[in-house]
TIROMI-375991 format. One line per field, with one value per residue (C-alpha): residue number from 1; residue in one letter; x, y negated, z. Coordinates in steps of 0.25 Angstrom, whole numbers, plus 5000, padded with zeros to 4 digits. Each point is the difference from the previous one (the first is absolute). Last residue first. Layout:
<rs>
seq	c(NUM_...) .
type	c(A_...) .
X	c(X_...) .
Y	c(Y_...) .
Z	c(Z_...) .
</rs>
This chain:
<rs>
seq	c(320_319_318_317_316_315_314_313_312_311_310_309_308_307_306_305_304_303_302_301_300_299_298_297_296_295_294_293_292_291_290_289_288_287_286_285_284_283_282_281_280_279_278_277_276_275_274_273_272_271_270_269_268_267_266_265_264_263_262_261_260_259_258_257_256_255_254_253_252_251_250_249_248_247_246_245_244_243_242_241_240_239_238_237_236_235_234_233_232_231_230_229_228_227_226_225_224_223_222_221_220_219_218_217_216_215_214_213_212_211_210_209_208_207_206_205_204_203_202_201_200_199_198_197_196_195_194_193_192_191_190_189_188_187_186_185_184_183_182_181_180_179_178_177_176_175_174_173_172_171_170_169_168_167_166_165_164_163_162_161_160_159_158_157_156_155_154_153_152_151_150_149_148_147_146_145_144_143_142_141_140_139_138_137_136_135_134_133_132_131_130_129_128_127_126_125_124_123_122_121_120_119_118_117_116_115_114_113_112_111_110_109_108_107_106_105_104_103_102_101_100_99_98_97_96_95_94_93_92_91_90_89_88_87_86_85_84_83_82_81_80_79_78_77_76_75_74_73_72_71_70_69_68_67_66_65_64_63_62_61_60_59_58_57_56_55_54_53_52_51_50_49_48_47_46_45_44_43_42_41_40_39_38_37_36_35_34_33_32_31_30_29_28_27_26_25_24_23_22_21_20_19_18_17_16_15_14_13_12_11_10_9_8_7_6_5_4_3_2_1) .
type	c(E_P_L_S_A_L_K_R_R_L_A_K_R_E_R_K_P_E_R_K_Q_E_L_L_K_V_L_I_A_K_Q_A_H_L_R_N_E_A_Q_D_F_V_I_S_R_K_G_D_M_V_G_D_T_V_E_E_G_R_I_A_P_L_C_H_M_F_V_A_D_P_R_A_M_S_M_L_K_E_N_V_Q_Y_P_R_F_A_K_R_R_E_E_A_E_A_E_Q_G_M_S_T_W_V_D_T_Y_V_V_D_A_D_R_V_A_D_K_P_N_E_T_I_E_I_R_S_V_G_S_K_L_A_A_K_L_V_S_L_N_P_N_Y_Q_E_P_A_A_L_V_F_H_M_P_Y_L_M_A_A_E_L_W_S_N_V_V_N_N_G_D_G_V_F_V_I_K_V_G_E_Y_L_K_N_H_Q_R_I_T_Y_L_D_A_L_V_Q_C_P_H_S_H_N_T_L_A_N_I_V_P_V_E_S_W_D_A_L_Q_M_L_V_S_H_D_F_L_R_A_I_I_V_D_T_Y_R_E_L_V_R_A_V_D_A_V_S_E_R_E_G_I_G_I_A_E_Q_G_L_Y_V_A_K_A_G_L_Q_H_L_G_V_E_F_S_V_R_T_R_L_S_P_K_Q_F_V_M_A_A_S_K_G_S_L_P_Q_F_T_R_Q_V_K_L_K_D_A_L_T_F_L_D_L_L_E_E_S_S_I_D_R_L_S_L_F_D_K_N_M) .
X	c(5043_5004_5004_5015_5003_4989_5006_5014_4995_4993_5013_5008_4991_5000_5015_5001_4990_4987_4999_4991_5006_4992_4988_4999_5003_4990_4989_5002_4999_4987_4995_5002_4994_4987_4998_5001_4986_4994_5008_4996_4986_5001_5006_4989_5002_4990_4989_4994_5005_4999_4986_4996_5004_5011_5002_4985_4991_5007_5006_5012_5007_5010_5014_4995_5007_4997_5009_5004_5001_4993_5008_4991_4989_4990_5002_4994_4987_4999_4999_5011_4993_5008_4990_4992_5012_4997_4985_5002_5010_4991_4989_5010_5007_4994_5004_5015_5004_4999_5003_4992_5003_5002_5012_5005_5010_5002_5013_5007_4995_5001_4990_4996_5004_4995_4986_5002_5002_5004_5015_5012_5012_5012_5011_5008_5013_5003_5001_4996_4986_4998_5005_4991_4988_5002_5002_4987_4991_4991_4991_4985_4998_5005_4989_5007_5007_5013_5010_5012_5009_5009_5014_5000_5004_4997_4987_4996_5000_4991_4991_5000_4995_4990_4995_4999_4991_5001_4986_4995_5006_5014_5007_5011_5009_5011_5013_5009_4992_4990_4989_5001_4987_5007_5009_4988_4995_5014_4999_4986_5005_5011_4989_4991_5011_5005_4986_5004_4997_4986_5006_5000_5006_5013_5009_5007_5013_5003_5008_4987_5001_5003_4992_4987_5003_5001_4987_4993_5005_4993_4987_4988_5007_5002_5012_5007_5010_5011_5006_4990_4999_5010_4999_4985_5003_5010_4991_4988_5007_5006_4986_4994_4989_4985_5001_5012_4997_4986_5005_4988_4990_5010_5001_5011_5002_5010_5007_5008_5011_5002_5002_4986_4994_5007_4995_4986_5000_5007_4991_4987_5003_5005_4989_4988_5002_4996_5008_5007_5008_5012_5003_5011_5008_5005_5012_5001_5001_5004_5007_4988_5000_4987_4994_5012_4994_4997_5012_5010_4994_4999_5015_5003_4991_5007_5013_4995_4997_5013_5008_4992_5003_4990_4995_4996_4988_4994_5000_5007_5008_5014_5005_5002) .
Y	c(5076_5001_4986_5000_4989_4991_5002_4997_4987_4995_5002_4993_4988_5000_4999_4989_4991_4998_4988_5007_5012_5011_4991_5000_5015_5003_4991_5005_5015_4997_4993_5013_5009_4991_4997_5015_5002_4991_5006_5014_4994_4996_5014_5002_5012_5009_4990_4990_4987_5006_5005_4988_4991_4990_4985_4997_5011_5002_4986_5005_4995_5006_5002_5009_5013_5011_5012_5007_5015_5001_4988_4988_4999_5007_4989_4990_5009_5003_4985_4989_4987_4992_4997_4992_4992_4987_5000_5003_4989_4990_5004_4999_4987_4992_5012_4999_4996_5015_5009_5002_5012_5009_5009_5011_5011_5012_5009_5010_4994_5008_4990_4990_4988_5004_5001_4987_4991_4986_5004_4997_5009_5002_5010_5000_4995_4990_4989_4990_5006_4999_4986_4996_5006_4993_4987_5002_5003_5011_5001_4996_4991_5011_5010_5011_5014_4999_5011_5004_5011_5002_4998_4996_4986_4990_5008_4998_4985_5002_5008_4988_4991_5010_5000_4984_5001_5004_5004_5013_5014_5003_5012_5007_5009_5007_4997_5005_5008_4996_5010_5010_4996_4994_4992_4994_4997_4993_4992_4996_4996_4991_4995_4996_4994_4992_4992_4988_4986_4997_5005_5013_5006_4993_5003_4989_5003_4990_4987_4994_4987_5006_5012_4992_4991_5012_5005_4987_5000_5013_4994_5008_5006_5013_4998_5009_4993_5007_5000_4991_4988_4990_5004_4997_4986_4997_5006_4993_4987_5002_5004_4987_5001_4998_5001_5008_5011_4998_5007_5008_4998_5005_5013_5004_5014_5003_5014_5006_5010_5014_5006_5006_4987_4993_5010_4999_4985_5000_5011_4994_4986_5004_5011_4992_4985_4986_4989_4989_5010_4997_5012_4997_5012_5004_5008_5007_5014_4999_5014_5007_5015_5006_5001_5008_5006_4988_4993_5010_5000_4984_5000_5008_4991_4988_5006_5002_4985_4996_5007_4993_4987_4992_4985_5001_5009_4987_4991_5010_4991_5000_5007_5015) .
Z	c(5040_5014_5007_5004_4990_5005_5014_4996_4992_5013_5008_4990_4999_5016_5001_4989_5008_4992_4991_4991_4993_5006_5000_4984_4999_5011_4994_4986_5004_5008_4987_4992_5010_5002_4985_4998_5005_4990_4988_5005_5000_4985_4995_4990_4990_5007_4998_5010_4994_4986_5001_5008_4988_5000_4996_5001_5005_5013_5005_5006_5013_4997_4995_4989_4995_4990_4998_4987_5000_4986_4995_4997_4989_5009_5010_4990_4998_5015_5003_5002_4995_4991_4989_5011_5003_4992_5003_5015_5001_4994_5010_5012_4997_5011_5010_4997_5015_5004_4988_4987_4991_5012_4998_4991_4999_4991_5003_4992_4987_4987_4993_5010_4992_4987_5006_5008_4988_5003_5001_5009_5001_5009_4999_5013_5005_4989_5010_4990_4998_5015_5001_4988_5006_5013_4993_4992_5011_4996_4987_5002_4988_4991_5004_5009_4998_5008_4997_5009_4996_5012_5004_5015_5006_4989_4997_5014_4997_4988_5010_5009_4989_4997_5014_5000_4987_4986_5000_4995_4997_5006_4994_5007_4991_5008_4993_5011_5010_5010_4997_5011_5007_5012_4990_4994_5014_5004_4987_5004_5014_4995_4990_5012_5008_4988_4998_4991_4995_5006_5013_5007_5013_4997_5012_5007_5009_5011_4999_4993_4992_4987_5002_5003_4988_4991_5005_4998_4986_4998_5002_5004_5012_5008_5009_5009_5009_5008_5014_5007_5009_4996_4986_5000_5004_4989_4990_5004_5000_4986_4994_5006_5009_4999_4985_4995_5010_5006_5013_5005_4989_4990_5008_5010_5004_5010_4999_5011_4997_5004_4986_5001_5004_4989_4990_5005_4999_4986_4994_5006_4995_4986_4998_5004_4996_5002_4993_5008_5008_5009_5008_5010_5005_5013_5005_5013_4994_4986_4999_5005_4995_5004_4986_4995_4987_4992_5006_4994_4986_5001_5003_4987_4992_5006_4996_4986_4999_5007_4989_4989_5007_5008_5001_4985_5005_5005_5013_5009_5008_5006_4987_5000) .
</rs>
């Protein structure tokens, strides 16, 4: 792995599968604490439920200490420069977990920090979420070559991370979105150029979900876009994932949502709470996938060679 986990492009296809295997082990070995004595700074400009709790609980289970720092506490980029925050936190902690509005701030943190930085969400991407999503699809025996994953709605940061996932694992990824809400062009071009997966973008959600294995959606208006809420509601109304739309997917297709959901907008109660919904498996798997990321990053971080070897022996000895 690279020093940091800023996007799914920081890992290889082989490392992706290794993370899944490690997550399997950590999921059942709750008393294994390879990060005892370590600490993590959690720099959060945005509020959260799943991201904060999954990281804090995961760090606790691994034996590490989490220090939560909201925007009001440090004012990153306002009260204090990003560079100074990074250089202070690297002296105190072993890893920085950042949930930020602006992706450029994350990149600055990583540039200035000597300790690993993890992207816990920015306006550009959400790699921890999509890693957990892939792990969840695998858990439900649907992660096979050519799996058809259809994202219905905004071509947002989650979609950008799905396109990066499509550079690692061969899938058929389809985005159904209004033209003005397509994903980041450079990420899309890179995914197409990689040639790993079949990628399509359409404005027709009904055509998109035909024969889908996975139907995925997200809120139409994210934090920071509140001024556009009404305009977005009008644009995305035909893209609601409801029972009728789900009926056009494969009979065994599953429904996914990264949460929080606005029920009655992007998804109906019937789909969210239906038998095909695996949204709460997704939420749980944030914990297990992120624990694997933490262990892998800190395994390679400036530890004496003897300690690295000892940790790897312990990991290898864990039962499946």
